[in-house]
ZAVO-893613 format. One record per residue (C-alpha): residue in three letters; chain; x, y, z. Coordinates in steps of 0.25 Angstrom, whole numbers. Example, Ala and Ser with C-alpha at 12.3 -4.5 7.8 and 13.67 -1.06 7.14 Angstrom:
<rs>
+-----+----+-------+-------+-------+
!  aa ! ch !  east ! north !    up !
+-----+----+-------+-------+-------+
! ala !  A !    49 !   -18 !    31 !
! ser !  A !    55 !    -4 !    29 !
+-----+----+-------+-------+-------+
</rs>
This chain:
<rs>
+-----+----+-------+-------+-------+
!  aa ! ch !  east ! north !    up !
+-----+----+-------+-------+-------+
! unk !  A !  -172 !   124 !  -464 !
! unk !  A !  -179 !   111 !  -468 !
! unk !  A !  -178 !   114 !  -482 !
! unk !  A !  -163 !   115 !  -481 !
! unk !  A !  -164 !   101 !  -473 !
! unk !  A !  -174 !    94 !  -482 !
! unk !  A !  -171 !   100 !  -496 !
! unk !  A !  -168 !   105 !  -501 !
! unk !  A !  -163 !   114 !  -490 !
! unk !  A !  -169 !    97 !  -492 !
! unk !  A !  -172 !    84 !  -498 !
! unk !  A !  -158 !    84 !  -497 !
! unk !  A !  -153 !    70 !  -492 !
! unk !  A !  -156 !    55 !  -492 !
! unk !  A !  -151 !    45 !  -481 !
! unk !  A !  -150 !    30 !  -480 !
! unk !  A !  -163 !    23 !  -480 !
! unk !  A !  -167 !     9 !  -481 !
! unk !  A !  -178 !     8 !  -491 !
! unk !  A !  -184 !    -2 !  -502 !
! unk !  A !  -177 !    -1 !  -515 !
! unk !  A !  -183 !     2 !  -528 !
! unk !  A !  -177 !    -1 !  -542 !
! unk !  A !  -162 !    -3 !  -544 !
! unk !  A !  -155 !     5 !  -555 !
! unk !  A !  -140 !     2 !  -558 !
! unk !  A !  -139 !    -6 !  -545 !
! unk !  A !  -143 !     6 !  -536 !
! unk !  A !  -156 !     3 !  -528 !
! unk !  A !  -166 !    14 !  -529 !
! unk !  A !  -174 !    17 !  -517 !
! unk !  A !  -189 !    19 !  -516 !
! unk !  A !  -191 !    34 !  -520 !
! unk !  A !  -202 !    37 !  -511 !
! unk !  A !  -195 !    32 !  -499 !
! unk !  A !  -182 !    40 !  -503 !
! unk !  A !  -191 !    53 !  -505 !
! unk !  A !  -197 !    51 !  -492 !
! unk !  A !  -184 !    49 !  -485 !
! unk !  A !  -179 !    62 !  -492 !
! unk !  A !  -190 !    70 !  -486 !
! unk !  A !  -188 !    65 !  -472 !
! unk !  A !  -172 !    66 !  -472 !
! unk !  A !  -170 !    80 !  -468 !
! unk !  A !  -183 !    81 !  -460 !
! unk !  A !  -183 !    82 !  -445 !
! unk !  A !  -191 !    87 !  -434 !
! unk !  A !  -181 !    98 !  -432 !
! unk !  A !  -167 !   101 !  -436 !
! unk !  A !  -155 !   111 !  -434 !
! unk !  A !  -144 !   114 !  -443 !
! unk !  A !  -132 !   123 !  -445 !
! unk !  A !  -128 !   125 !  -460 !
! unk !  A !  -118 !   133 !  -468 !
! unk !  A !  -123 !   138 !  -481 !
! unk !  A !  -113 !   143 !  -491 !
! unk !  A !  -119 !   151 !  -503 !
! unk !  A !  -110 !   152 !  -515 !
! unk !  A !  -114 !   162 !  -526 !
! unk !  A !  -108 !   169 !  -537 !
! unk !  A !  -107 !   182 !  -528 !
! unk !  A !  -100 !   175 !  -517 !
! unk !  A !  -101 !   165 !  -506 !
! unk !  A !  -108 !   166 !  -492 !
! unk !  A !  -109 !   156 !  -480 !
! unk !  A !  -120 !   156 !  -470 !
! unk !  A !  -122 !   147 !  -457 !
! unk !  A !  -136 !   143 !  -455 !
! unk !  A !  -143 !   138 !  -442 !
! unk !  A !  -156 !   131 !  -445 !
! unk !  A !  -168 !   124 !  -437 !
! unk !  A !  -180 !   116 !  -442 !
! unk !  A !  -192 !   110 !  -436 !
! unk !  A !  -203 !   101 !  -443 !
! unk !  A !  -206 !   103 !  -457 !
! unk !  A !  -208 !   118 !  -457 !
! unk !  A !  -200 !   125 !  -448 !
! unk !  A !  -185 !   129 !  -451 !
! unk !  A !  -176 !   141 !  -448 !
! unk !  A !  -162 !   144 !  -453 !
! unk !  A !  -154 !   156 !  -447 !
! unk !  A !  -141 !   161 !  -453 !
! unk !  A !  -130 !   161 !  -443 !
! unk !  A !  -118 !   167 !  -452 !
! unk !  A !  -113 !   175 !  -458 !
! unk !  A !  -116 !   186 !  -448 !
! unk !  A !  -122 !   196 !  -458 !
! unk !  A !  -133 !   186 !  -460 !
! unk !  A !  -134 !   179 !  -447 !
! unk !  A !  -148 !   179 !  -441 !
! unk !  A !  -155 !   178 !  -455 !
! unk !  A !  -165 !   166 !  -455 !
! unk !  A !  -175 !   158 !  -463 !
! unk !  A !  -187 !   153 !  -455 !
! unk !  A !  -197 !   142 !  -462 !
! unk !  A !  -210 !   138 !  -456 !
! unk !  A !  -223 !   132 !  -461 !
! unk !  A !  -227 !   147 !  -464 !
! unk !  A !  -216 !   150 !  -473 !
! unk !  A !  -201 !   155 !  -474 !
! unk !  A !  -195 !   167 !  -468 !
! unk !  A !  -181 !   174 !  -468 !
! unk !  A !  -177 !   182 !  -456 !
! unk !  A !  -168 !   195 !  -457 !
! unk !  A !  -162 !   197 !  -443 !
! unk !  A !  -157 !   211 !  -445 !
! unk !  A !  -171 !   216 !  -448 !
! unk !  A !  -177 !   205 !  -439 !
! unk !  A !  -187 !   202 !  -450 !
! unk !  A !  -193 !   188 !  -454 !
! unk !  A !  -197 !   189 !  -469 !
! unk !  A !  -206 !   178 !  -475 !
! unk !  A !  -201 !   173 !  -488 !
! unk !  A !  -213 !   173 !  -498 !
! unk !  A !  -215 !   161 !  -508 !
! unk !  A !  -210 !   170 !  -520 !
! unk !  A !  -196 !   171 !  -513 !
! unk !  A !  -194 !   156 !  -510 !
! unk !  A !  -186 !   154 !  -522 !
! unk !  A !  -176 !   165 !  -518 !
! unk !  A !  -162 !   161 !  -512 !
! unk !  A !  -161 !   159 !  -497 !
! unk !  A !  -150 !   166 !  -490 !
! unk !  A !  -143 !   169 !  -503 !
! unk !  A !  -141 !   154 !  -505 !
! unk !  A !  -145 !   144 !  -516 !
! unk !  A !  -156 !   139 !  -507 !
! unk !  A !  -170 !   146 !  -509 !
! unk !  A !  -181 !   150 !  -500 !
! unk !  A !  -189 !   139 !  -506 !
! unk !  A !  -178 !   128 !  -503 !
! unk !  A !  -181 !   132 !  -488 !
! unk !  A !  -196 !   132 !  -489 !
! unk !  A !  -199 !   121 !  -498 !
! unk !  A !  -206 !   109 !  -492 !
! unk !  A !  -207 !    97 !  -501 !
! unk !  A !  -207 !    82 !  -500 !
! unk !  A !  -200 !    73 !  -509 !
! unk !  A !  -209 !    62 !  -507 !
! unk !  A !  -222 !    71 !  -509 !
! unk !  A !  -218 !    82 !  -518 !
! unk !  A !  -210 !    74 !  -528 !
! unk !  A !  -210 !    62 !  -538 !
! unk !  A !  -197 !    55 !  -536 !
! unk !  A !  -189 !    45 !  -544 !
! unk !  A !  -177 !    38 !  -538 !
! unk !  A !  -166 !    32 !  -547 !
! unk !  A !  -151 !    33 !  -549 !
! unk !  A !  -141 !    42 !  -556 !
! unk !  A !  -126 !    42 !  -558 !
! unk !  A !  -118 !    55 !  -557 !
! unk !  A !  -103 !    57 !  -557 !
! unk !  A !  -102 !    42 !  -557 !
! unk !  A !  -110 !    40 !  -544 !
! unk !  A !  -124 !    34 !  -544 !
! unk !  A !  -135 !    41 !  -535 !
! unk !  A !  -149 !    39 !  -532 !
! unk !  A !  -157 !    50 !  -540 !
! unk !  A !  -170 !    55 !  -535 !
! unk !  A !  -178 !    63 !  -545 !
! unk !  A !  -190 !    71 !  -539 !
! unk !  A !  -200 !    78 !  -547 !
! unk !  A !  -210 !    87 !  -540 !
! unk !  A !  -225 !    83 !  -540 !
! unk !  A !  -234 !    92 !  -547 !
! unk !  A !  -240 !    98 !  -535 !
! unk !  A !  -227 !   100 !  -527 !
! unk !  A !  -221 !   114 !  -524 !
! unk !  A !  -208 !   111 !  -531 !
! unk !  A !  -200 !   121 !  -539 !
! unk !  A !  -191 !   111 !  -545 !
! unk !  A !  -195 !   101 !  -556 !
! unk !  A !  -186 !    89 !  -551 !
! unk !  A !  -176 !    86 !  -540 !
! unk !  A !  -165 !    76 !  -541 !
! unk !  A !  -157 !    70 !  -530 !
! unk !  A !  -144 !    61 !  -531 !
! unk !  A !  -142 !    52 !  -519 !
! unk !  A !  -131 !    43 !  -515 !
! unk !  A !  -134 !    28 !  -517 !
! unk !  A !  -127 !    23 !  -504 !
! unk !  A !  -132 !    33 !  -493 !
! unk !  A !  -144 !    40 !  -501 !
! unk !  A !  -138 !    54 !  -499 !
! unk !  A !  -141 !    65 !  -509 !
! unk !  A !  -129 !    71 !  -516 !
! unk !  A !  -137 !    81 !  -526 !
! unk !  A !  -150 !    86 !  -528 !
! unk !  A !  -154 !    93 !  -541 !
! unk !  A !  -166 !   103 !  -543 !
! unk !  A !  -172 !   103 !  -557 !
! unk !  A !  -182 !   113 !  -564 !
! unk !  A !  -187 !   108 !  -578 !
! unk !  A !  -176 !    98 !  -579 !
! unk !  A !  -165 !   109 !  -576 !
! unk !  A !  -156 !   107 !  -564 !
! unk !  A !  -158 !   120 !  -556 !
! unk !  A !  -150 !   117 !  -543 !
! unk !  A !  -143 !   106 !  -536 !
! unk !  A !  -140 !   102 !  -522 !
! unk !  A !  -127 !    94 !  -518 !
! unk !  A !  -126 !    87 !  -504 !
! unk !  A !  -115 !    81 !  -496 !
! unk !  A !  -108 !    80 !  -483 !
! unk !  A !  -117 !    69 !  -478 !
! unk !  A !  -119 !    67 !  -463 !
! unk !  A !  -128 !    59 !  -455 !
! unk !  A !  -139 !    67 !  -447 !
! unk !  A !  -149 !    60 !  -439 !
! unk !  A !  -146 !    47 !  -446 !
! unk !  A !  -148 !    54 !  -460 !
! unk !  A !  -137 !    56 !  -471 !
! unk !  A !  -138 !    71 !  -473 !
! unk !  A !  -130 !    80 !  -483 !
! unk !  A !  -124 !    91 !  -474 !
! unk !  A !  -120 !   100 !  -486 !
! unk !  A !  -129 !   104 !  -497 !
! unk !  A !  -125 !   112 !  -509 !
! unk !  A !  -135 !   120 !  -518 !
! unk !  A !  -130 !   121 !  -533 !
! unk !  A !  -138 !   131 !  -542 !
! unk !  A !  -136 !   126 !  -556 !
! unk !  A !  -137 !   140 !  -562 !
! unk !  A !  -126 !   145 !  -553 !
! unk !  A !  -116 !   133 !  -553 !
! unk !  A !  -105 !   141 !  -545 !
! unk !  A !  -115 !   144 !  -534 !
! unk !  A !  -120 !   135 !  -522 !
! unk !  A !  -126 !   135 !  -508 !
! unk !  A !  -120 !   125 !  -498 !
! unk !  A !  -127 !   121 !  -486 !
! unk !  A !  -119 !   114 !  -475 !
! unk !  A !  -125 !   108 !  -462 !
! unk !  A !  -116 !   111 !  -451 !
! unk !  A !  -126 !   105 !  -441 !
! unk !  A !  -139 !    97 !  -444 !
! unk !  A !  -147 !    91 !  -433 !
! unk !  A !  -161 !    85 !  -435 !
! unk !  A !  -172 !    83 !  -425 !
! unk !  A !  -166 !    92 !  -415 !
! unk !  A !  -173 !   101 !  -405 !
! unk !  A !  -177 !   114 !  -412 !
! unk !  A !  -185 !   126 !  -405 !
! unk !  A !  -198 !   127 !  -414 !
! unk !  A !  -199 !   142 !  -410 !
! unk !  A !  -187 !   144 !  -419 !
! unk !  A !  -197 !   144 !  -431 !
! unk !  A !  -204 !   156 !  -427 !
! unk !  A !  -200 !   171 !  -429 !
! unk !  A !  -195 !   172 !  -414 !
! unk !  A !  -187 !   159 !  -415 !
! unk !  A !  -181 !   163 !  -428 !
! unk !  A !  -176 !   177 !  -422 !
! unk !  A !  -170 !   169 !  -411 !
! unk !  A !  -163 !   159 !  -420 !
! unk !  A !  -158 !   171 !  -429 !
! unk !  A !  -152 !   178 !  -417 !
! unk !  A !  -144 !   166 !  -414 !
+-----+----+-------+-------+-------+
</rs>
């Protein structure tokens, strides 16, 4: 779904971009923050997309692994279908401009997710329904500051984003650490009233449609340090033909039956 591609799911990556430089701190040139935020907004956007993902959920009670197939079109339409394990195959989540739905294949029921349940876990993972539904623009919804920070002996670009008063954002601040050489994020941190709530780690960088994109994302809940959710893109294609009828009840059922 688009939120898995933009976040967070994107939001998630920076690629190479030749832009005017702002200030210089510690000999590291700091790019113009508005151009960087605009580039982040557009990086995972595409007219359409197709992906196959493996999601591994590690919780105290055990580990489970799911294989997911996903399609998106435009800014609003996205569909994720569970392909394995067999006991969960055919379950799906559909997002349109009208809202978010879960599909239960055994009952053949499409159930709308009300706004009060958007903070609930998605498919038992550390993703939430809100992660899939949230539509934000870093350039329009946040005030951003770009600087540098050293962690573990490595200097990164550091983007600190504070939600604007009118923006529908649940966190008080977001912080992204980005490599200086290729501008690829390695970590995103979500804060609430100055307290770190959760973090995302990014790695396995590949070039997709000319963009440097992390093919693996790990969600790390701070209050459960032994738990995590790992999403790995096995296939990711941008701007590919997608049947728009997929994003209807009939299309969802066809896709869910595989």
